[in-house]
N, C-alpha and C positions, 0 to 999 in steps of 0.2 A: 903219584897220580891218584886222582879221585876214583873211587869205586862207584860213584853215582852215575848211572846211565839212563835210568828211567825216572821221569818226573811227572807227577800228577799236579795239574794246576786247578785250583779252586778260585773261581772268579776270573777266568781267562778271557771272557768275551766283553768285559767292561772297558772303559776308557783307559784305565791304567793296567789292567790285566792283559790286554791285547798285545801291547809292545813287548811285555815280558815273555808271553807265549811265543811270539815270533823270534825273539832273541834266543830262547832256549832251542828252538828248532834250528836256527842258523848255526848255533854252537854244536850241533850234532847230537843233542839229547833225543831220546825216544819219548815224546810228549803225549800225554793223555789229558783230558779235561772233563771235569764234571760240569754238565750243562743242564739247564732247566728249560731253555727256550731255543732261540735262533743261534746256531753255531756257524753261520756263514762267515763271520769275521775271523774264524780260526783258520790257520794254514791247512791245506788239504791233507798233509801228513799227520795231523793231530787226530788221535782217536777220541771221538766224542762218547762220553759215558753218561747216560741219563741218570740223574740223581738229585737228592735233596740233602743238604747238610744237616738237617734236623732228623733225618731218617737213618739210623744206624744200619738198617738192613740194606740200604743202597750204598752207603759210604764204605762199609767194610769190604765188599767185593771190589770196589774201585781202587782201594789202596793195596789190595793183595798183589804181590809181585812188583810193587814200585820200590824204588830206592829212596825217593824224596817226595815231599809235597810242598808246593808253593801256595801260600794263602794270601789272597787279596780280598779280605772280608770288609764289609762296610755296614755302617748304621745308616739307614735311609732317612731322608728328611721328614717322612711321615711316621717314623717309629716313635714309640713312647718307651720310657724306662721300664714300664711294667710288661711290655710286649716280649715275646720270644725273639731273641736277637741272634743274628748269625755270629757276632763276635762274643757271645756269651754261651748260650745253649748250643748253638751250632759248633762253636769252637770245642766245646767239651766232647761232643760226638766225634769230631775229627781227631782230636788228640787221643781219645780212647781207642779209636780204630787204628791210628798210627802206631800206638804201642803194641796192639795185638798183631799188626803186620810186621813189626820189627823194623820200622823205617830207619834209615841211616841219617836223615836230616829233615827238619821242619824249617822252612824258610817263610818269612812273613813280612808284609809291609805294615809299617806303623808311622803315623804322621808325627813329624817333629813338633808341630804346633800344640800337640796335646799337653806338652810340658807347660803351657800357659795356665793349666789348672792350678789354682791356689796362689797365683801371682796377682798382685795389683788388684786384689778383691774379686778376681774372676773365678767363677765356679760354675761348672756345667757337667751334668750327668754323662753326656756323651764322651767327654774326655776322661772321666773317671772309668767308664767302661773300657775305653781303649787302653788305659794304663793297666787295668786288671787283665785284659786280654794278653798284653805283652808279658805280664807277670806269670800268667797261667802257662804260657809257652815255655818260659824259662824254668818253671817249677815242674814241668811235665816229666822230666827224666830223659827226654829225647834230645839228641844233639840238635841244636837250633842255630839259625842265622837270622837275625832281625835287622831290617833296614828301616832306619828312622829317616824319612824323606822330607825334604823341603816342599814348597809348592811346585806343582807341575805346570809346565808350559801348556799342556793340553787344556788347562782351564780357560786359557785365553780364547780358544775356539770351542769351548764346551760350556761350562757353567756360567762364564762371564759374558758369553755371546748370546744375543737374541736377534735373529735376523741380520741386519746390517749394522747393528750397534754392539759395541763392547762396553759393558757397564762396570763402573767402579763406584763403590759405596764407601763413604767416609774417607778419612785421611790417614794413611799409614804412617806410623811413627818410625818404623825401622824397615830397612830393605830386606828382601827375601832372596835366597839363592835359588832362583827358579831352575828346575831341572827338566829335561825332556824325557818322555817315556822311553824312547829308544836308548838313550844313554843309561838310564836306570836299568832297563832290561839287560843290557850288556853287563852291568855290574852284578846282577843276580846270576846270570849264566856263568860269569867268571868265578864268583864266590863258590858255586856248587862244584866247581872243578878243583877247588883248593881244600885239601883236608884241614889246613890250619884255620879255615873260616868257621869251623864248628865251634859252637858256644861263643860266638862273637856278635857284637852289635855294631853295625856300620851306620854312619851318618851319610846319607846320599844328598849331596848338594850340587847345584849346577855351576857353570864357569864364572858367573858374576852376580853380584847383588843388585836388586832393583826394587823400588817401590812399585806398587800395583799400577799406578797411573803411568809411570815411566814405561813399564813393560807393555801396557796397553797401547801407548802412543807408538812405540817402536814396532809392535806387531802390526798396527794399522798402516804405518808407513811402508812396511815391507810386503804386506799381503797384496798379491797381484791379481787375484781372481775377480775381485769387485771392490768398489769403494766402500769403506767402512767409516764409522764415526764413533767418537768417544762420548759416552753418556755418563754423567756424574750425578750421584744422588746422595743426600745426607743420610748417614746411617740411621739417624733417628726416625726418618720416614719409614725405612724398612722395618724397624723395630715396632713402630706403631701398627703397620699392616700385619705384623706378626701376631698381634693380639687376636686376629681373626683367621689367620692362616698358619697352621703348624709348619708347613713347608717353608714359608717366608720367615718364620721365627727361627727355624733351624739355620737358614742361610744367613740371616742377620747376626746370629750368635757366632757362627763360624767366621764371618767377615770381621766382626769385632775382635775376635781372638787373633786373627791374622794381622790386623792393623796394629795391635798392641804388643804382639809377641816380639821380644828383643832377640831375634835370631842372630846367633854368632856363627862365624865360620868354623866348622869342626870337621870338614871333609877331607883334609889333606891326607890323613892316614888311609882313608878309603880310596882316594885317588891313587896313592902309592901302590896299594895292593890290587885294586880292581880296575884301574884305568881312569884317566882324566876325562871328564865329560867335555865335549867340544861343541855341542849344539847351542848356538845363540838364539835369541828371539827371532832375528832375521832369517837364520837358516831354517828354523822351525816353520815360520810363516810361509816361506817360499816353497817348502816341501809339501804343502797341503794341496 
C-alpha cells in the first residue's frame, strides 16, 4: 500500500486542476491547495492555502507535512520567454521546497503535444520550456510521476467555445485521443496509491481518436442545454491576427502544433495500471 495520504495541489482551481482535485478527494486523500484567488471551485474538504509559487516563504510552509504535491503549471498566452514563468522559476521554488520538506512524490501534468518541438520544422519556445520543466522534475532527485496527456475534452467547452459557437481553426492531419478531466483525475489518484508508479511517465489518452472538427461536431450534437454551431476559420487568419495580439499568436501556434502532431496511441500500459478511460464526447457533453 502507498504511504501517500496528504497531497498538496498547485493549480487546483483551473480547468484541468479542478477535476484532479475532486478525484483526489473522492479517493480519500487529505487534499490542500495553494490558491491565489477564488477557491469556490474546490471541494469543501480541501484546505485552501494562500500562496505564490514564486515566493519560497509561502511555498515552504504549504509543503510542510505533505506526502506529495501535484503540479498543474501553465504558461499563459500573454507570457513572454523573458518573463518569470511558473514552469521555470516557479517550478524551481516548488522543487527546492519539496526537497526540504522530504516529499515522497512529485506528480505533474505535461502535454503530449510538446513533443512536436523540432518536428517538421516546428520550433516554439513554449514547448522547449515545457520539455525543460519535465527534465527538471526528473533531475530533482525526488520520486516523480509525470503524466503526458493528450488533448482534453474540456477544451470543447473552454478554449474552443465562444458563446454559442465551437471554433475549429485549420485542418488537423492526425486524430487526437481526447481525454476527459475526470478520467485523467482518477488516473492521478490511482497512481499516487501505487508505490510502483514512482519514477514513471504515463501517457494519458482517452478512449478513441478524433480530429478536432469531428470532436466538435459530436459535442454539438450531444450538447442539450442550448443550440450550438460549428465555426471554422483558416489558421492563416489567426496567425495574421497574431501579429497584433500576443494571445492570438499563442493560440494560433498551439493549434498549428495540435493540427500537425502525429499522435500515436501509447496509453495501453497506462490503462492497464491506472484504469481505462470511459468518457466519450457524448458523455462529457451531456454531463455539463
